[in-house]
C-alpha positions as CSV (number, residue, x, y, z in Angstrom):
1,X,-0.9,-26.2,3.9
2,X,0.7,-22.9,2.8
3,X,2.5,-20.9,5.6
4,X,1.0,-17.4,5.2
5,X,2.7,-14.2,6.1
6,X,1.2,-12.3,9.1
7,X,-0.2,-8.9,8.1
8,X,1.4,-5.8,9.6
9,X,-0.3,-4.3,12.7
10,X,-3.0,-6.9,12.4
11,X,-4.2,-6.6,16.0
12,X,-4.3,-2.8,15.8
13,X,-6.2,-2.8,12.6
14,X,-8.9,-5.0,14.0
15,X,-9.1,-3.1,17.2
16,X,-9.6,0.3,15.5
17,X,-12.0,-1.1,12.9
18,X,-14.4,-2.3,15.7
19,X,-15.7,-5.2,13.6
20,X,-19.5,-5.9,13.9
21,X,-20.5,-9.4,13.0
22,X,-23.2,-8.0,10.7
23,X,-21.2,-5.1,9.3
24,X,-20.0,-4.3,5.8
25,X,-16.2,-3.8,5.3
26,X,-13.8,-3.1,2.5
27,X,-10.1,-4.1,2.3
28,X,-9.1,-1.8,-0.5
29,X,-5.6,-3.4,-0.9
30,X,-6.3,-7.0,-0.1
31,X,-2.9,-8.4,-1.2
32,X,-2.7,-12.1,-0.1
33,X,-5.6,-11.7,2.3
34,X,-3.9,-11.2,5.7
35,X,-6.1,-8.4,7.0
36,X,-9.1,-9.8,5.1
37,X,-8.9,-13.1,6.9
38,X,-8.7,-11.3,10.3
39,X,-11.9,-9.3,9.4
40,X,-13.8,-12.3,7.9
41,X,-13.2,-14.4,11.0
42,X,-15.2,-11.9,13.0
43,X,-18.2,-11.8,10.6
44,X,-21.4,-13.8,10.8
45,X,-24.0,-12.2,8.5
46,X,-21.7,-9.4,7.6
47,X,-19.8,-8.9,4.3
48,X,-16.2,-8.1,3.2
49,X,-15.2,-6.8,-0.2
50,X,-11.5,-7.1,-1.1
51,X,-9.9,-5.1,-3.9
52,X,-6.5,-5.5,-5.5
53,X,-5.1,-4.7,-8.9
54,X,-2.7,-7.6,-8.8
55,X,-4.2,-10.8,-10.2
56,X,-1.6,-13.0,-8.6
57,X,-2.2,-11.5,-5.2
58,X,-6.0,-12.0,-5.6
59,X,-5.5,-15.7,-6.4
60,X,-3.4,-16.1,-3.3
61,X,-6.0,-14.3,-1.2
62,X,-8.7,-16.6,-2.6
63,X,-6.7,-19.6,-1.7
64,X,-6.0,-18.3,1.8
65,X,-9.6,-17.6,2.6
66,X,-10.8,-20.9,1.1
67,X,-8.1,-22.8,3.1
68,X,-9.4,-21.2,6.3
69,X,-13.1,-21.7,5.3
70,X,-13.9,-17.9,5.3
71,X,-14.3,-17.5,1.5
72,X,-18.1,-17.3,1.8
73,X,-18.0,-14.0,3.7
74,X,-15.7,-12.3,1.1
75,X,-16.1,-10.9,-2.4
76,X,-12.8,-10.3,-4.2
77,X,-12.5,-7.9,-7.1
78,X,-9.6,-7.1,-9.4
79,X,-9.5,-3.3,-9.3
80,X,-7.3,-0.5,-8.2
81,X,-8.3,1.0,-4.9
82,X,-8.8,4.4,-6.7
83,X,-12.0,2.8,-8.2
84,X,-13.5,2.1,-4.7
85,X,-16.5,4.3,-5.2
86,X,-17.3,2.7,-8.6
87,X,-16.8,-0.9,-7.3
88,X,-19.1,-0.2,-4.3
89,X,-21.7,1.1,-6.7
90,X,-21.4,-1.9,-9.1
91,X,-21.8,-4.3,-6.2
92,X,-24.7,-2.5,-4.6
93,X,-22.9,-2.1,-1.3
94,X,-24.5,-0.2,1.5
95,X,-22.4,2.5,3.2
96,X,-19.5,0.6,4.7
97,X,-18.8,0.3,8.4
98,X,-15.0,0.0,8.0
99,X,-12.4,0.5,5.4
100,X,-8.7,-0.5,5.5
101,X,-5.9,0.2,3.0
102,X,-2.5,-1.3,3.5
103,X,-0.4,0.7,1.0
104,X,2.8,-0.2,-0.8
105,X,4.2,-3.5,-2.1
106,X,3.1,-6.9,-0.9
107,X,5.2,-9.7,0.4
108,X,4.1,-11.8,-2.5
109,X,5.4,-9.2,-5.0
110,X,8.7,-8.8,-3.1
111,X,9.3,-12.5,-2.9
112,X,8.4,-13.4,-6.5
113,X,11.7,-12.8,-8.3
114,X,10.4,-12.4,-11.8
115,X,8.2,-9.4,-10.7
116,X,11.3,-7.3,-10.4
117,X,10.4,-5.5,-7.2
118,X,13.5,-6.6,-5.2
119,X,17.1,-6.0,-5.9
120,X,18.2,-9.1,-4.0
121,X,17.2,-11.2,-7.0
122,X,18.5,-11.0,-10.6
123,X,15.2,-10.4,-12.4
124,X,13.6,-8.4,-15.2
125,X,13.1,-4.7,-14.5
126,X,9.3,-5.0,-14.3
127,X,7.7,-3.7,-11.0
128,X,4.2,-3.7,-12.4
129,X,1.5,-4.5,-9.8
130,X,-1.0,-4.9,-12.6
131,X,0.9,-6.8,-15.3
132,X,-1.5,-5.6,-18.0
133,X,-0.1,-2.0,-17.6
134,X,2.1,-0.9,-20.4
135,X,4.8,0.9,-18.4
136,X,7.7,-1.1,-16.9
137,X,10.7,-0.1,-14.8
138,X,13.0,-1.1,-17.7
139,X,11.3,1.5,-20.0
140,X,12.0,4.2,-17.5
141,X,15.6,3.1,-16.8
142,X,16.6,2.8,-20.4
143,X,14.4,5.3,-22.2
144,X,13.8,8.4,-20.0
145,X,15.9,11.5,-20.4
146,X,18.6,12.0,-17.7
147,X,16.9,15.1,-16.2
148,X,13.5,13.4,-16.0
149,X,15.1,10.4,-14.4
150,X,16.9,12.5,-11.8
151,X,13.6,14.4,-11.0
152,X,11.9,11.1,-10.5
153,X,14.5,9.8,-8.1
154,X,14.5,13.0,-6.1
155,X,10.8,13.5,-5.8
156,X,9.5,9.9,-5.4
157,X,12.6,8.4,-3.8
158,X,13.7,11.4,-1.9
159,X,17.2,10.5,-3.1
160,X,19.8,13.3,-2.5
161,X,22.2,11.7,-5.0
162,X,19.5,11.7,-7.7
163,X,21.5,13.5,-10.4
164,X,24.6,11.4,-9.8
165,X,22.6,8.2,-10.0
166,X,20.7,9.3,-13.1
167,X,23.9,10.1,-14.9
168,X,25.4,6.7,-14.0
169,X,22.2,4.9,-15.2
170,X,22.3,6.7,-18.6
171,X,26.0,5.9,-19.0
172,X,25.4,2.2,-18.2
173,X,22.6,1.7,-20.6
174,X,21.2,-0.8,-21.6
175,X,20.4,-2.0,-18.1
176,X,18.5,-5.3,-18.4
177,X,17.9,-6.6,-14.9
178,X,17.6,-5.7,-11.2
179,X,21.0,-6.8,-10.2
180,X,22.7,-4.7,-12.9
181,X,20.7,-1.6,-11.8
182,X,21.5,-2.1,-8.1
183,X,25.2,-2.4,-8.9
184,X,25.1,0.8,-11.0
185,X,23.3,2.7,-8.3
186,X,25.5,1.5,-5.5
187,X,28.6,2.6,-7.5
188,X,27.1,6.1,-8.0
189,X,26.0,6.9,-4.5
190,X,28.3,8.8,-2.1
191,X,29.3,6.6,0.9
192,X,28.3,8.3,4.1
193,X,29.4,6.1,7.0
194,X,27.5,2.9,7.8
195,X,24.4,2.6,5.7
196,X,21.2,1.1,7.2
197,X,19.6,0.6,3.8
198,X,20.9,-0.9,0.6
199,X,22.2,2.0,-1.6
200,X,19.6,1.1,-4.3
201,X,16.5,1.1,-1.9
202,X,15.4,4.7,-2.8
203,X,15.9,4.2,-6.5
204,X,13.8,1.0,-6.5
205,X,11.1,2.7,-4.5
206,X,11.0,5.7,-6.9
207,X,10.7,3.4,-9.9
208,X,8.0,1.3,-8.3
209,X,6.0,4.4,-7.5
210,X,6.3,5.8,-11.0
211,X,5.5,2.5,-12.8
212,X,2.3,2.0,-10.7
213,X,1.3,5.7,-10.5
214,X,1.0,5.1,-6.8
215,X,0.8,8.7,-5.7
216,X,-1.9,9.6,-8.3
217,X,-3.9,6.5,-7.4
218,X,-3.6,7.2,-3.7
219,X,-4.8,10.7,-4.3
220,X,-7.9,9.4,-6.1
221,X,-8.5,6.9,-3.4
222,X,-8.3,9.5,-0.6
223,X,-10.7,11.7,-2.6
224,X,-13.3,9.0,-3.3
225,X,-13.2,6.7,-0.2
226,X,-15.1,9.0,2.2
227,X,-18.3,8.7,0.1
228,X,-18.4,4.9,0.6
229,X,-18.3,5.1,4.4
230,X,-21.3,5.0,6.7
231,X,-21.6,7.6,9.4
232,X,-19.5,6.3,12.3
233,X,-17.5,4.2,9.8
234,X,-13.8,3.8,10.5
235,X,-11.1,4.4,7.9
236,X,-7.7,2.7,8.6
237,X,-4.6,3.4,6.4
238,X,-1.1,1.9,6.7
239,X,1.6,3.7,4.9
240,X,5.3,2.8,4.5
241,X,7.1,6.0,3.3
242,X,6.9,9.7,4.0
243,X,5.2,10.6,0.7
244,X,2.3,8.3,1.4
245,X,2.0,9.2,5.1
246,X,2.1,12.9,4.4
247,X,-0.7,12.7,1.8
248,X,-2.8,10.6,4.2
249,X,-2.2,13.0,7.1
250,X,-3.0,16.0,5.1
251,X,-6.2,14.5,3.7
252,X,-7.4,13.4,7.2
253,X,-6.7,16.9,8.5
254,X,-8.5,18.6,5.6
255,X,-11.6,16.3,6.1
256,X,-11.6,17.0,9.8
257,X,-11.5,20.7,9.2
258,X,-14.4,20.3,6.8
259,X,-16.4,18.5,9.5
260,X,-16.6,15.3,7.5
261,X,-14.2,13.1,9.5
262,X,-12.8,12.9,13.0
263,X,-9.1,12.0,13.3
264,X,-8.7,9.3,16.0
265,X,-4.9,9.0,15.9
266,X,-3.1,12.2,16.8
267,X,0.1,10.5,16.1
268,X,0.6,7.5,13.8
269,X,0.5,4.0,15.3
270,X,3.7,2.1,14.7
271,X,4.7,-1.6,15.1
272,X,6.2,-2.7,18.4
273,X,9.9,-3.8,18.6
274,X,8.7,-7.4,18.9
275,X,6.6,-7.2,15.7
276,X,9.5,-5.7,13.8
277,X,11.8,-8.5,15.0
278,X,9.3,-11.1,13.8
279,X,8.6,-9.2,10.5
280,X,11.3,-6.7,9.5
281,X,9.2,-5.3,6.7
282,X,6.9,-3.8,9.3
283,X,9.6,-1.4,10.5
284,X,8.5,1.6,8.4
285,X,4.7,1.1,8.9
286,X,2.6,4.0,10.0
287,X,-1.1,3.6,10.8
288,X,-3.6,6.4,10.9
289,X,-7.3,6.2,11.7
290,X,-10.3,8.5,11.0
291,X,-14.0,8.2,11.6
292,X,-16.8,9.6,9.4
293,X,-18.9,12.0,11.3
294,X,-20.7,14.0,8.6
295,X,-22.4,17.3,9.0
296,X,-24.2,16.3,12.2
297,X,-21.1,16.1,14.2
298,X,-19.4,13.3,16.1
299,X,-21.4,10.2,16.8
300,X,-19.4,9.3,19.8
301,X,-16.4,10.4,21.8
302,X,-12.9,9.3,21.0
303,X,-11.6,6.4,23.0
304,X,-10.2,7.4,26.3
């Protein structure tokens, strides 16, 4: 039996979704199925649809659900979460009672060396979540102009040494693997006392976001998802860096001002110290929750 990784903030996600046994739910970034399994376990006649653009992740989720005998409650679809409205229409889904999106990179992607997401392995500079996509990290690293590369690192990685790193990357070309890139970046960054993160962390983040068009896809998801929710339906989003969290926060605020949603989390919910000790990748997680209220106003009071 495979030992599966525990999803981030699993208990909190389930608590805030308020699962009904006969409800309809969507896991918009199903990954290896951690949150999906938690939802499926609580369904009887209900239904869960899981989306992911990563074919390898979907195969793992299918195995996980089958192994736990919850496959029958779940429909898995290979699609980017930005297509949520289209997928819901194609499947003939009723307005959904709950929607969860766990943003960012999955444990499977990080732990599969040849995918190129992690700098701790020597691997091709790939970083594609959907491996049919044409753009790879190697193309950006070895072909983009230095000013464009610097802008990418600054805006998507919030890297203050962006120009210095971009210059070092251009000088070191051709860069063919993750280990080489991490070494080049580490040599270019200014040392500022003891570092909590690896020097290449922000560079790898920026490249991953660009390769997968993550901010554009998130923007489309945030625009389209509300139309799939039933009145009173809960929308749970987990983000892992400030660019994502800022966009989610601003969208929730805008929808609340328009009278479409009610924000249920004034501040983001974060993992406990115990969870972070058990799963270090949870340390940067931020969870926000909103509820669809529509023009008629709130259906119920916020939890006391």
